[in-house]
C-alpha positions as CSV (number, residue, x, y, z in Angstrom):
1,M,7.6,-7.9,8.5
2,Y,8.2,-11.4,10.0
3,Y,7.1,-12.3,13.5
4,H,7.0,-15.3,15.8
5,Y,4.8,-15.7,18.9
6,Y,6.2,-18.5,21.1
7,E,3.9,-18.2,24.1
8,N,1.4,-21.0,24.8
9,G,-0.3,-19.8,27.9
10,E,-2.0,-16.8,29.4
11,H,-3.6,-15.3,26.2
12,S,-5.1,-18.6,25.0
13,V,-3.5,-18.1,21.6
14,S,-1.7,-21.0,20.0
15,P,1.9,-20.3,19.1
16,H,2.2,-18.9,15.6
17,F,4.5,-17.1,13.2
18,G,3.7,-15.0,10.2
19,I,4.6,-12.5,7.6
20,K,2.9,-9.2,6.9
21,T,3.3,-7.1,3.7
22,K,1.7,-3.8,2.9
23,R,-1.4,-5.8,1.6
24,Y,-1.4,-9.3,3.1
25,K,-0.9,-11.1,6.4
26,L,-0.1,-14.9,6.4
27,I,-0.2,-16.7,9.7
28,R,0.8,-20.3,10.6
29,F,-0.6,-21.6,13.9
30,Y,0.9,-24.7,15.5
31,K,0.9,-26.8,18.7
32,R,-2.7,-26.6,20.1
33,V,-4.1,-25.3,16.8
34,E,-2.8,-26.5,13.4
35,S,-3.9,-24.0,10.7
36,W,-3.1,-21.3,8.3
37,E,-4.8,-17.9,7.9
38,L,-4.4,-15.3,5.1
39,F,-5.9,-11.9,5.1
40,D,-6.1,-9.2,2.4
41,L,-5.5,-6.1,4.6
42,Q,-6.6,-3.7,1.9
43,K,-10.1,-5.3,1.5
44,D,-10.4,-6.7,5.0
45,P,-8.4,-4.5,7.5
46,R,-10.2,-6.1,10.5
47,E,-9.0,-9.6,9.5
48,L,-12.5,-11.1,9.5
49,N,-12.3,-13.1,6.2
50,N,-9.6,-15.8,5.9
51,I,-8.9,-16.2,2.2
52,Y,-6.3,-19.0,2.7
53,P,-8.7,-21.8,1.6
54,T,-9.6,-20.1,-1.7
55,A,-7.8,-20.6,-5.0
56,R,-6.5,-17.0,-4.9
57,G,-5.4,-17.5,-1.3
58,Q,-3.5,-20.6,-2.1
59,K,-1.6,-18.9,-4.9
60,L,-0.8,-15.8,-2.7
61,A,0.1,-18.1,0.3
62,G,2.6,-20.0,-1.9
63,E,4.4,-16.8,-2.7
64,L,4.4,-15.6,0.9
65,K,5.6,-19.0,2.2
66,K,8.7,-18.6,0.0
67,T,9.4,-15.3,1.8
68,I,8.9,-16.9,5.2
69,G,11.4,-19.5,4.2
70,R,14.0,-16.8,3.4
71,A,13.3,-15.1,6.7
72,D,13.8,-18.3,8.7
73,R,17.2,-18.9,7.1
74,K,18.3,-15.4,8.2
75,I,17.3,-15.8,11.8
């Protein structure tokens, strides 16, 4: 699943987009906040441990970013 949250207001959440698979969720925040987050939904269903900065996270994020690129071209 690919999603894009455009709002920059009432919820105090920076605009972001992401991709969710059965196991992982990759999020890219932009505008007010510039960051990436990656969660292993199997091990961390409450999304409390961002694994993006880890070596494993970087490898997984690279694969998921390719998928996001394909989704952007289809929109």
